[in-house]
N, C-alpha and C positions, 0 to 999 in steps of 0.2 A: 245600637240604641233602640229601645222599645218604647212605644208610646201608645196611647189609645185616644179615641175620639167617640163621643156619643152622637148617634144619629137617631132620627125618628124610628128606624127599624131596629135599633139596638147599638151595642158597642162594636167598634171596629178597632182592632189592634194593628199598629204599624211597627215594622222593624226596618231599620236602616243599616246597611252594611256597605262600607266603602271598599271598592275594588279598584285600586289605582285611580284612574281618571273618571271612574263611574261610581254610581251608588245603586245597589240593589235594594229596592223598596218592596216589602211584602205587606199586603193588607189582608187581614183575617177577620171574617165576620164571626162574631162570638156566638150568635144563635145557630148558624148552620155549620160552622167549622170550615167553610169554603175559603180557600187562600188563593190569591193571585200575586204575581211578582212582576215588577216593572224595572227596567234598567234605565237610569237617567244620568245625564252628565253631572259630574260632581259640583259644577258651578251653578246648577239650578238651585232655586230657593227651596227651603223645606216645604213651603206652601205649594209650589209647583209639583214637587215630588208627591205630596199627599194627593193633590188633585188628580194626577195621572193614575196613581194606584187605586184611588177611590172610584174613578171612572171605569177602570177595568173590572173592579169588584162589582159595581152596579150592573155592568153589562153581563158579567158571568152569572150573577144571581137572577137577572131577568131571563136568561137562557134556560135556567133550571126550572123556572116557574111556567114556561111556555108549554 
């Protein structure tokens, strides 16, 4: 499943892929093309999955700007 979310910095696309008891969540920044992936338990809520992936993406983008 693919989805997107608008942030002040631009649009972030999310992709959710179930892998057995886990879900691979990818977050892609539209402006830079930077992508991060997080593995979450399948019983986590979608909001928890998004928060984890968004946190990783923000951290990665801040590393690039340093």
